[in-house]
Phi, psi and omega in degrees: 000342183271007178291143183223163177281174177299335179274002178087005180274155179293142174267003182298123181259331183222151174239140181251137182233161171237146181289144174263119187244158183276127175292324179298318178295321177295321180295322179294328181275320184203095184300323180296316180296320179294319179296321178294321175303313180297316180299315180294326178294319181296318182265004179052049181282142177288324178266141359288142186291320192280358178224150176225123176291130181256324183097201182285127179242128179308137178069359182236316184104192181293126191223164170217159180251141176259108180283349180275356183234049181291153174223152186241140177231152177298133182299330182301335178296339184247359180044061183290148175228150174273126182237131177287135180248009174221166187292328182271009174061027180264340180253106182253142177235141176285126183237132179280131181244356182211146180060033179267107182252015180297139177251345178207172174224160179290145172290167177300320179296317180290326176294319176299316177298319177302314179300319178297315180294319180299313180297318180293321182289314191260336179234002175069028181246135177264116179268152174279145176299145180234344184295134181261337181219184181234075182269000000 
């Protein structure tokens, strides 16, 4: 994602998202599955691979993400820009500048878990945890 054109703009053409779903709705449908989501969330388990417990999200409530239902949108809808996150400008991050409705973000530990679950779900590879802190 940090690849850029000669003019320094991002080459990112599409962004992929996963739906944020209600644990309460899952509980109404299957109380056992909702309880299992919560248990896996507390212990940050990689299995089950295709779902990740998120917890309470402002303006949404108790939630989980379905990694089995990703969807892709054109990046131009979000006007992404590459932003340097260190002083020597070598570490660039794609930053959304338009249509950003996020109310929270994953901690480093939860992002690491997401990467592990994504790899296990979509390419069948088990990754080692890499997050060093919980920022």
